[in-house]
C-alpha positions as CSV (number, residue, x, y, z in Angstrom):
1,M,0.0,0.0,0.0
2,T,1.3,3.5,-0.8
3,A,2.3,6.0,1.8
4,L,-0.7,8.2,0.7
5,A,-3.1,5.3,1.1
6,A,-1.6,4.5,4.5
7,A,-2.1,8.1,5.6
8,S,-5.7,8.1,4.5
9,V,-6.3,4.9,6.4
10,A,-4.8,6.4,9.6
11,A,-7.0,9.5,9.2
12,L,-10.1,7.4,8.8
13,A,-9.2,5.2,11.8
14,L,-9.0,8.3,13.9
15,S,-12.4,9.5,12.8
16,G,-14.6,7.1,14.8
17,C,-18.2,6.8,13.8
18,T,-18.7,10.1,12.1
19,P,-20.2,11.3,8.8
20,T,-17.6,12.0,6.1
21,D,-18.5,14.3,3.2
22,E,-17.0,13.3,-0.2
23,P,-17.5,15.2,-3.4
24,G,-20.6,13.9,-5.3
25,T,-21.8,11.7,-2.5
26,D,-24.1,11.9,0.5
27,A,-22.5,11.9,4.0
28,E,-21.2,8.5,4.8
29,Q,-21.1,6.9,8.3
30,T,-18.0,5.1,9.3
31,L,-17.8,2.5,12.1
32,T,-14.4,2.0,13.5
33,L,-13.7,-0.9,15.9
34,A,-10.7,-2.2,17.8
35,V,-10.6,-6.0,17.6
36,S,-8.8,-7.9,20.3
37,S,-7.1,-10.4,17.9
38,D,-5.9,-10.3,14.4
39,S,-7.3,-12.2,11.4
40,L,-4.9,-15.1,11.8
41,W,-5.3,-16.6,8.3
42,G,-6.5,-13.8,6.1
43,F,-9.6,-14.7,4.1
44,V,-8.5,-17.8,2.2
45,R,-10.0,-21.2,3.1
46,T,-6.6,-22.9,3.4
47,D,-7.9,-24.7,6.5
48,I,-11.7,-25.3,6.0
49,G,-12.1,-26.7,9.5
50,T,-10.8,-23.8,11.6
51,Q,-10.1,-20.6,9.6
52,V,-13.5,-19.0,9.5
53,H,-14.2,-19.6,13.1
54,Q,-11.2,-17.7,14.6
55,S,-11.9,-14.1,14.0
56,S,-15.6,-13.5,13.3
57,A,-15.2,-9.7,13.3
58,Y,-13.1,-10.0,10.1
59,W,-15.2,-12.5,8.1
60,M,-18.8,-11.7,9.0
61,P,-18.9,-8.5,7.0
62,L,-17.9,-10.4,3.9
63,Y,-19.9,-13.6,4.1
64,D,-23.6,-14.2,4.7
65,T,-24.7,-16.9,7.1
66,I,-27.6,-19.2,6.6
67,V,-29.5,-17.8,9.6
68,K,-28.9,-15.2,12.3
69,I,-29.0,-15.4,16.1
70,T,-30.0,-12.7,18.5
71,P,-28.5,-12.0,22.0
72,D,-31.6,-13.8,23.4
73,L,-30.6,-16.9,21.3
74,E,-33.6,-16.5,18.9
75,I,-32.9,-17.9,15.4
76,L,-33.9,-15.5,12.6
77,P,-34.0,-15.8,8.8
78,N,-31.1,-14.7,6.7
79,L,-30.1,-16.6,3.6
80,A,-32.7,-19.1,4.7
81,T,-36.1,-17.6,4.8
82,K,-37.7,-20.6,6.6
83,W,-36.8,-24.1,7.8
84,E,-38.6,-27.2,9.1
85,Y,-37.7,-30.6,10.6
86,N,-39.2,-34.0,10.0
87,D,-40.9,-35.7,13.0
88,D,-37.8,-37.2,14.5
89,L,-35.7,-34.1,14.0
90,T,-33.2,-35.8,11.7
91,V,-34.0,-34.1,8.4
92,L,-33.8,-30.3,8.2
93,T,-35.2,-28.6,5.1
94,L,-34.0,-25.0,4.4
95,T,-35.7,-22.6,1.9
96,L,-33.2,-20.0,0.6
97,R,-33.7,-16.6,-0.8
98,D,-33.6,-16.5,-4.6
99,D,-32.1,-13.0,-5.1
100,V,-28.6,-13.4,-3.6
101,K,-25.3,-13.2,-5.6
102,F,-21.7,-13.3,-4.7
103,T,-19.8,-10.1,-5.5
104,D,-18.4,-11.7,-8.7
105,G,-22.0,-12.2,-10.0
106,T,-22.2,-15.9,-9.2
107,P,-25.7,-16.9,-7.8
108,L,-25.7,-18.0,-4.2
109,D,-28.0,-21.0,-4.6
110,A,-28.6,-24.3,-2.8
111,E,-25.6,-26.0,-4.5
112,A,-23.3,-23.3,-3.0
113,V,-24.8,-23.9,0.5
114,V,-24.5,-27.7,0.1
115,K,-20.8,-27.4,-1.0
116,N,-20.0,-25.2,2.0
117,L,-21.8,-27.5,4.5
118,L,-20.2,-30.7,3.3
119,T,-16.7,-29.1,3.0
120,F,-17.0,-27.8,6.5
121,R,-18.0,-31.2,7.7
122,D,-15.0,-32.8,6.0
123,G,-12.6,-30.0,6.5
124,G,-9.9,-31.3,8.8
125,G,-10.8,-30.4,12.4
126,G,-11.6,-27.5,14.6
127,E,-14.9,-26.3,16.0
128,V,-16.5,-25.8,12.6
129,T,-16.0,-29.4,11.7
130,Q,-17.2,-30.3,15.2
131,A,-20.4,-28.3,14.6
132,A,-20.9,-30.1,11.3
133,S,-20.2,-33.6,12.7
134,S,-23.8,-34.6,12.9
135,I,-24.4,-34.0,9.2
136,A,-24.8,-37.2,7.3
137,D,-25.6,-35.6,3.9
138,A,-26.8,-32.4,2.3
139,V,-28.4,-32.1,-1.1
140,A,-29.9,-29.4,-3.2
141,E,-33.4,-30.4,-4.2
142,D,-33.7,-27.3,-6.4
143,A,-32.0,-23.8,-6.6
144,T,-33.6,-22.7,-3.3
145,T,-34.1,-25.9,-1.3
146,V,-31.4,-27.6,0.8
147,V,-32.2,-30.8,2.6
148,V,-29.8,-31.6,5.4
149,T,-29.9,-35.2,6.7
150,L,-28.5,-35.7,10.2
151,K,-26.9,-38.8,11.7
152,Q,-29.0,-38.1,14.8
153,A,-31.1,-35.2,16.1
154,D,-28.8,-32.2,16.9
155,P,-30.3,-29.2,18.6
156,A,-27.0,-27.3,17.9
157,I,-27.2,-27.4,14.1
158,L,-29.3,-24.3,13.5
159,P,-27.5,-22.1,16.0
160,A,-24.2,-23.2,14.4
161,M,-25.6,-22.0,11.0
162,A,-25.7,-18.5,12.4
163,A,-21.9,-18.7,13.0
164,S,-19.0,-20.4,11.3
165,L,-20.9,-23.4,10.0
166,G,-23.3,-21.1,8.3
167,A,-20.8,-18.9,6.5
168,V,-21.1,-19.4,2.7
169,F,-18.0,-19.0,0.6
170,L,-17.8,-18.9,-3.2
171,P,-17.6,-22.6,-4.2
172,A,-14.8,-21.9,-6.7
173,D,-12.6,-20.5,-3.8
174,I,-13.3,-23.6,-1.7
175,A,-12.1,-25.8,-4.6
176,N,-9.0,-23.7,-4.9
177,P,-7.4,-23.6,-1.4
178,D,-4.1,-22.2,-2.8
179,K,-5.7,-19.1,-4.1
180,D,-3.5,-16.0,-3.8
181,K,-4.2,-14.5,-0.3
182,S,-3.8,-11.0,-1.8
183,V,-6.9,-11.4,-3.9
184,V,-10.0,-9.5,-2.5
185,P,-12.4,-12.1,-1.0
186,V,-15.5,-12.9,-3.0
187,G,-18.5,-13.1,-0.6
188,S,-22.2,-12.2,-0.6
189,G,-22.2,-10.2,2.6
190,P,-23.0,-6.6,3.4
191,Y,-19.4,-5.3,2.8
192,I,-16.5,-5.7,0.4
193,L,-12.9,-5.6,1.5
194,D,-11.3,-2.3,0.4
195,D,-7.9,-3.8,-0.5
196,A,-6.2,-0.4,-1.2
197,N,-7.0,0.8,2.4
198,T,-6.2,-2.5,4.1
199,T,-2.9,-3.4,5.7
200,P,-3.0,-7.0,7.2
201,G,-2.1,-6.9,10.9
202,S,-2.7,-3.1,11.1
203,V,-6.1,-2.1,9.6
204,Y,-8.9,-3.7,7.6
205,T,-11.3,-1.4,5.7
206,Y,-14.6,-2.5,4.3
207,V,-17.0,-0.6,2.0
208,R,-20.7,-1.2,1.5
209,N,-21.7,-3.9,-1.0
210,K,-24.1,-1.8,-3.0
211,D,-25.9,-4.9,-4.4
212,Y,-26.5,-6.4,-1.0
213,W,-30.1,-7.6,-0.5
214,D,-30.6,-6.4,3.1
215,P,-28.8,-3.0,3.5
216,A,-31.1,-1.8,6.3
217,S,-29.6,-4.3,8.7
218,Y,-26.1,-2.8,8.2
219,P,-26.5,0.9,8.5
220,F,-22.8,1.9,8.3
221,D,-21.4,2.8,4.9
222,K,-17.8,2.0,5.9
223,L,-16.3,-0.4,8.5
224,V,-12.7,-0.1,9.8
225,L,-11.3,-2.8,12.0
226,R,-8.1,-2.2,13.9
227,P,-6.4,-5.3,15.4
228,M,-5.3,-4.4,18.9
229,A,-4.2,-7.4,21.1
230,D,-2.4,-5.0,23.4
231,T,-4.8,-3.9,26.1
232,A,-3.2,-0.5,26.8
233,A,-3.3,0.4,23.1
234,R,-6.9,-0.7,22.8
235,M,-8.0,1.3,25.9
236,N,-6.2,4.4,24.8
237,A,-7.8,4.3,21.4
238,L,-11.2,3.9,22.9
239,K,-10.8,6.8,25.4
240,A,-9.3,9.0,22.7
241,G,-12.2,8.5,20.4
242,E,-10.1,6.7,17.8
243,V,-12.4,3.8,17.8
244,D,-16.1,3.5,18.6
245,G,-16.0,0.1,20.4
246,A,-13.5,-2.2,22.0
247,M,-13.4,-5.3,24.3
248,V,-12.5,-4.1,27.8
249,P,-10.7,-6.3,30.4
250,A,-12.2,-6.2,33.9
251,A,-9.2,-4.4,35.3
252,N,-9.9,-1.5,32.9
253,A,-13.6,-1.3,33.4
254,A,-13.7,1.4,36.0
255,D,-11.4,3.6,34.0
256,I,-13.5,3.3,30.9
257,E,-16.7,4.2,32.8
258,A,-15.0,7.1,34.4
259,S,-14.1,8.4,30.9
260,G,-17.8,8.7,30.1
261,L,-18.0,5.7,27.8
262,T,-20.7,3.0,28.0
263,L,-19.7,-0.4,29.4
264,N,-21.9,-3.1,27.9
265,S,-21.8,-6.5,29.6
266,G,-22.7,-10.1,28.6
267,I,-21.9,-13.7,29.5
268,A,-19.4,-15.3,27.1
269,N,-17.5,-17.9,29.1
270,W,-17.0,-19.9,32.2
271,A,-13.5,-19.7,33.7
272,G,-11.5,-22.2,35.7
273,L,-9.6,-25.4,35.3
274,H,-10.6,-28.0,32.8
275,L,-9.4,-31.4,34.2
276,I,-9.1,-33.1,30.8
277,D,-7.1,-36.1,31.8
278,R,-9.8,-37.7,34.0
279,G,-8.8,-41.2,33.0
280,G,-5.3,-40.7,34.3
281,T,-3.5,-41.2,31.0
282,L,-0.8,-38.7,31.8
283,V,-1.3,-38.2,35.5
284,P,-2.7,-41.3,37.2
285,A,-3.8,-39.3,40.2
286,L,-6.4,-37.5,38.2
287,A,-8.3,-40.7,37.6
288,N,-9.2,-40.5,41.3
289,V,-12.3,-38.4,41.8
290,K,-11.2,-37.4,45.3
291,V,-8.2,-35.7,43.8
292,R,-10.3,-33.8,41.3
293,Q,-12.7,-32.8,44.2
294,A,-9.7,-31.6,46.2
295,I,-8.6,-29.4,43.3
296,N,-12.1,-27.9,43.3
297,M,-11.7,-26.9,47.0
298,V,-8.4,-24.9,46.9
299,F,-9.8,-21.9,45.0
300,D,-11.6,-19.1,46.7
301,R,-14.1,-18.3,44.0
302,E,-15.5,-15.1,45.6
303,S,-12.0,-13.8,46.0
304,L,-11.1,-14.6,42.4
305,V,-14.2,-12.8,41.1
306,K,-13.3,-9.7,43.3
307,N,-9.6,-9.6,42.5
308,L,-9.1,-11.3,39.2
309,F,-12.3,-10.2,37.5
310,Q,-12.7,-6.9,39.4
311,G,-16.1,-7.9,40.6
312,Y,-17.4,-8.3,37.0
313,G,-18.8,-11.8,37.2
314,V,-20.4,-14.4,39.5
315,A,-18.6,-17.1,41.5
316,N,-19.7,-20.4,40.1
317,N,-18.8,-24.0,40.9
318,Q,-20.4,-25.2,37.6
319,V,-19.6,-24.9,33.9
320,F,-23.2,-23.9,33.2
321,R,-24.3,-20.4,34.1
322,E,-27.1,-19.8,36.6
323,G,-30.5,-20.1,34.9
324,S,-29.3,-22.7,32.4
325,A,-31.3,-25.9,32.2
326,A,-28.1,-27.8,33.2
327,Y,-27.3,-25.6,36.2
328,V,-28.0,-27.5,39.4
329,A,-29.1,-24.8,41.9
330,S,-29.1,-27.2,44.9
331,E,-25.4,-27.8,44.3
332,K,-24.2,-24.2,44.3
333,D,-22.3,-24.6,47.6
334,T,-20.7,-27.9,46.7
335,Y,-16.8,-27.8,46.9
336,P,-16.5,-24.7,49.1
337,F,-13.0,-23.1,49.6
338,D,-11.6,-25.4,52.3
339,I,-7.9,-26.3,52.0
340,E,-7.9,-28.6,55.1
341,A,-10.8,-30.6,53.7
342,A,-9.0,-30.7,50.3
343,K,-5.8,-32.1,52.1
344,K,-8.0,-34.8,53.7
345,L,-9.4,-35.8,50.3
346,M,-5.8,-36.0,48.9
347,A,-4.8,-38.3,51.8
348,E,-7.9,-40.5,51.4
349,A,-7.0,-40.9,47.7
350,G,-3.4,-41.9,48.6
351,Y,-1.7,-38.7,47.6
352,A,-1.0,-37.0,50.9
353,D,2.5,-36.1,49.6
354,G,1.0,-34.8,46.3
355,F,2.4,-35.3,42.8
356,D,3.9,-33.5,39.9
357,M,2.0,-32.1,37.0
358,K,2.4,-29.7,34.0
359,I,0.1,-27.1,32.7
360,P,0.3,-25.0,29.5
361,A,0.0,-21.3,29.4
362,I,-0.4,-18.6,26.7
363,T,2.4,-16.2,26.8
364,G,1.2,-12.7,27.8
365,N,-2.3,-14.0,28.4
366,H,-2.0,-16.2,31.4
367,D,0.8,-14.4,33.2
368,V,-1.4,-13.3,36.1
369,I,-3.4,-16.5,36.4
370,M,-0.7,-19.1,36.4
371,P,1.0,-18.0,39.7
372,I,-2.5,-18.2,41.4
373,I,-3.0,-21.8,40.1
374,K,0.5,-22.8,41.0
375,Q,0.2,-21.4,44.5
376,Q,-3.2,-22.9,45.3
377,L,-2.5,-26.3,44.0
378,G,0.7,-26.2,45.9
379,E,-1.3,-26.0,49.1
380,I,-2.3,-29.7,48.6
381,G,1.1,-30.8,47.4
382,I,0.5,-30.6,43.7
383,R,3.8,-29.4,42.2
384,L,3.0,-27.6,39.0
385,T,5.3,-26.8,36.2
386,V,4.1,-24.1,33.7
387,D,5.0,-24.4,30.0
388,S,4.4,-21.2,28.0
389,F,3.5,-21.1,24.4
390,Q,2.4,-18.6,21.8
391,L,-1.4,-18.7,21.0
392,G,-1.3,-20.9,17.9
393,D,1.2,-23.4,19.5
394,Y,-0.8,-23.5,22.7
395,F,-3.9,-25.1,21.2
396,N,-1.8,-27.5,19.2
397,E,-0.2,-28.7,22.4
398,V,-3.5,-29.0,24.2
399,F,-5.3,-31.0,21.5
400,A,-2.2,-33.2,21.1
401,K,-3.0,-34.6,24.6
402,K,0.2,-33.4,26.1
403,Y,-1.2,-31.8,29.2
404,P,-3.6,-33.2,31.9
405,L,-5.3,-29.9,32.7
406,V,-5.7,-26.4,31.2
407,F,-7.0,-23.0,32.4
408,V,-9.9,-22.0,30.2
409,N,-12.4,-19.3,29.4
410,L,-14.6,-21.6,27.4
411,P,-17.7,-20.3,25.6
412,S,-21.0,-20.5,27.3
413,F,-23.7,-20.6,24.5
414,D,-26.8,-22.6,25.2
415,D,-27.2,-25.9,27.1
416,W,-27.0,-28.3,24.1
417,R,-24.1,-26.5,22.4
418,D,-22.2,-26.4,25.6
419,V,-22.7,-30.1,26.2
420,K,-21.9,-31.0,22.6
421,G,-18.7,-28.9,22.6
422,M,-17.4,-30.0,26.0
423,V,-19.0,-33.2,27.3
424,T,-19.9,-35.6,24.6
425,P,-17.4,-38.4,23.8
426,T,-16.6,-36.7,20.4
427,A,-16.5,-33.1,21.8
428,L,-13.5,-31.0,20.8
429,W,-12.9,-30.0,24.4
430,N,-13.3,-33.6,25.7
431,V,-9.7,-33.9,24.7
432,F,-9.1,-37.4,26.0
433,K,-12.6,-38.6,25.0
434,T,-13.7,-39.5,28.4
435,E,-17.1,-41.3,28.5
436,D,-19.4,-43.2,30.8
437,P,-22.5,-45.2,29.9
438,V,-24.5,-43.4,32.6
439,L,-23.5,-39.9,31.3
440,D,-24.0,-41.1,27.7
441,G,-27.6,-42.0,28.6
442,Y,-28.3,-38.5,30.0
443,I,-26.7,-36.9,26.9
444,E,-28.9,-39.0,24.6
445,A,-32.0,-38.0,26.5
446,A,-31.1,-34.3,26.3
447,R,-30.5,-34.6,22.6
448,T,-33.7,-36.4,21.6
449,S,-36.3,-34.9,24.0
450,A,-37.9,-31.6,24.7
451,G,-39.7,-29.7,27.4
452,D,-39.6,-31.0,31.0
453,E,-38.0,-34.3,29.9
454,Q,-35.1,-32.5,28.3
455,K,-34.7,-30.2,31.3
456,A,-34.5,-33.2,33.5
457,A,-31.8,-34.7,31.3
458,F,-29.8,-31.5,31.4
459,Q,-30.1,-31.5,35.2
460,N,-28.8,-35.1,35.3
461,I,-25.8,-34.0,33.1
462,G,-25.0,-31.1,35.4
463,Q,-25.3,-33.3,38.5
464,Y,-23.0,-36.0,37.0
465,L,-20.3,-33.4,36.1
466,I,-20.4,-32.0,39.7
467,D,-20.3,-35.4,41.4
468,N,-17.5,-36.6,39.3
469,A,-15.6,-33.3,39.3
470,W,-14.9,-33.2,35.6
471,Y,-14.0,-29.5,36.0
472,A,-12.8,-27.1,38.6
473,P,-14.8,-24.0,37.7
474,W,-14.2,-20.6,39.3
475,A,-16.7,-18.2,37.9
476,T,-19.0,-17.0,35.2
477,P,-17.1,-13.8,34.4
478,H,-18.8,-10.9,32.6
479,V,-17.4,-10.0,29.2
480,L,-17.2,-6.2,28.8
481,Y,-17.4,-4.1,25.7
482,G,-16.9,-0.3,25.7
483,T,-18.7,1.9,23.3
484,D,-18.8,5.7,22.6
485,S,-21.9,7.8,22.3
486,A,-22.2,7.2,18.5
487,I,-23.2,3.5,18.7
488,T,-25.1,0.9,20.7
489,A,-24.0,-2.7,20.9
490,E,-25.4,-6.0,22.4
491,L,-23.4,-9.1,23.3
492,S,-24.6,-12.6,22.5
493,P,-23.8,-15.5,24.8
494,G,-20.4,-17.0,23.9
495,Q,-19.1,-13.8,22.2
496,V,-16.4,-11.5,23.6
497,E,-17.2,-8.9,21.0
498,P,-20.6,-8.0,19.4
499,L,-21.6,-9.6,16.1
500,I,-21.6,-7.1,13.3
501,W,-25.5,-7.1,13.0
502,D,-25.7,-6.2,16.8
503,I,-24.0,-2.9,16.4
504,K,-26.2,0.1,15.5
505,P,-25.9,3.9,15.4
506,A,-27.1,5.5,18.6
507,K,-30.5,7.1,18.2
C-alpha cells in the first residue's frame, strides 16, 4: 500500500463513527472498531475446518450466514427464509432466498450452500468441523431448497448455522485452497474488503456492498477494523475516540466508565480449570475423583471474582451459568473453599504427599493467572510446572493430549451447544474422549427430548459433572465491551465482541 493510502487509512481510523463528506456523494457513516485479535489466516479457506471460526469480526462483514442469532438466542432468517424438521428431527429442510449473488456475480444457490456445509464437515478439524459432525448428507433439491440429513437429532445445528458453520464461501474458492491471499475475497455479505486501504495486521477497511439484499440491517457505509491485542493500546484508542468500540478487560472497566464511555456486559464464558485427563492417562492421580474434588476446593471463588475479574462476574462451581437448564441450583455450595478438607481428600486418595503435573499457558495472556493456580495447587502438594506457548502453538499442544489440565475461558452458549462442545465423547474439548455409559444416557435423553423431559436430562448431566468433578470452575465472568456515544452494541452468549449485526448507530 502506498504512503498516501496509508495516511488516508490512519486519518479514517482516527475519525470514529462520524459522517464524512465526499464530493458527489451523500454523507457516509463510518464505524471504527478495535478487535482484540488479528485475522490469523486472512480470508482464504486454506484450512476449511478452523479458519473462518477464529476471528468472526473479520469474516462476518464479507460472508452471509444461513441464519442469524439474537442476543436472546432466537434464530432469525437470513439466507434461509424458513426451515422445518421432520418428526424425529433428523431431516432439516432449508428454503433459501432467490435473489442473492456473490460479488463476482455468481448466484448463491442451494448448490453453493451444500458445497459449504459438506466441505466444513470434511474439512480437517476444529470447532467448525465439530459443529458439522452430525451432518450425514446435504443435497440441493432445487435452486432454493437444501435438505440436510443428520446422523441423529442435533439441537445445535441451527445455532451453528448463524456462525462459522453457516458462512457461505464462493464454491470456486473452496475448490482452490491455494488461491493467492492478496486477492480480494468474494463473498455475498453486506461489505466488500477495500484492499487499497487495508494493511493486514494493522487495519482492515470495508465498504458497502451496493448490491446487498438487506442494507437496512447494516447501517454503516464503511467499516474499519483495527487489530489491537495490546490492552493498553486498545483502551487508549477507545478513550481518545479513535475507535467506537472495543473489548474491555475487567481491570480497565472502572477507568472506561470514568471516561464517560458506555460499558456493555454479557456472558461469554465460564472460567476455571478443565481437568481433561480424567482417566489418568498422563497423570494417574487425576483418575481418582477425590483428587479432582480436592482441586475444586483450593480456589476461593469469591476472592477470584473480586480480585481477578474486578467484581465483574459471578462465582460459580459449575460450567453452566445460573439459569441454564443444566445448572443445578441445589449444588451451588458444593466444593467450598476449604484447604484442610482438600488435604484430607488427597490423603484418602493416597496422595498425601502430592504429585507433579504440568500445565500449558499462553504467553502474555495467562501471566497473572498461572501464579495463582500454582500457589493454590501447591497448598495440597500438587507441584505444578508451567510451560508457556504462543497462542497458535498452545492449542496444538493441548489438543495433542500433552497436558492433563488447562486453564480455560470456554464459551457459554446454550445448554446443548455447551454439552456438545465439552461433554460428549466426540467433543473437541473432551480432549481425552472420556465417557461413561450413565452420562451417555443422559446426553442421549437431552439430545432427543424436549420440554420437561429435556430439562431433567440436562439436570442429570449437570449433576453428574459436579459429582465426578470433571472440571474445577471458578466463575462465570462478565465480558465487557466499551462503546462511545455514537453507537449501541449488544453481546450474544459466547461472544467476547458483538456480532456485526448487533452494532447500531445510537438514536
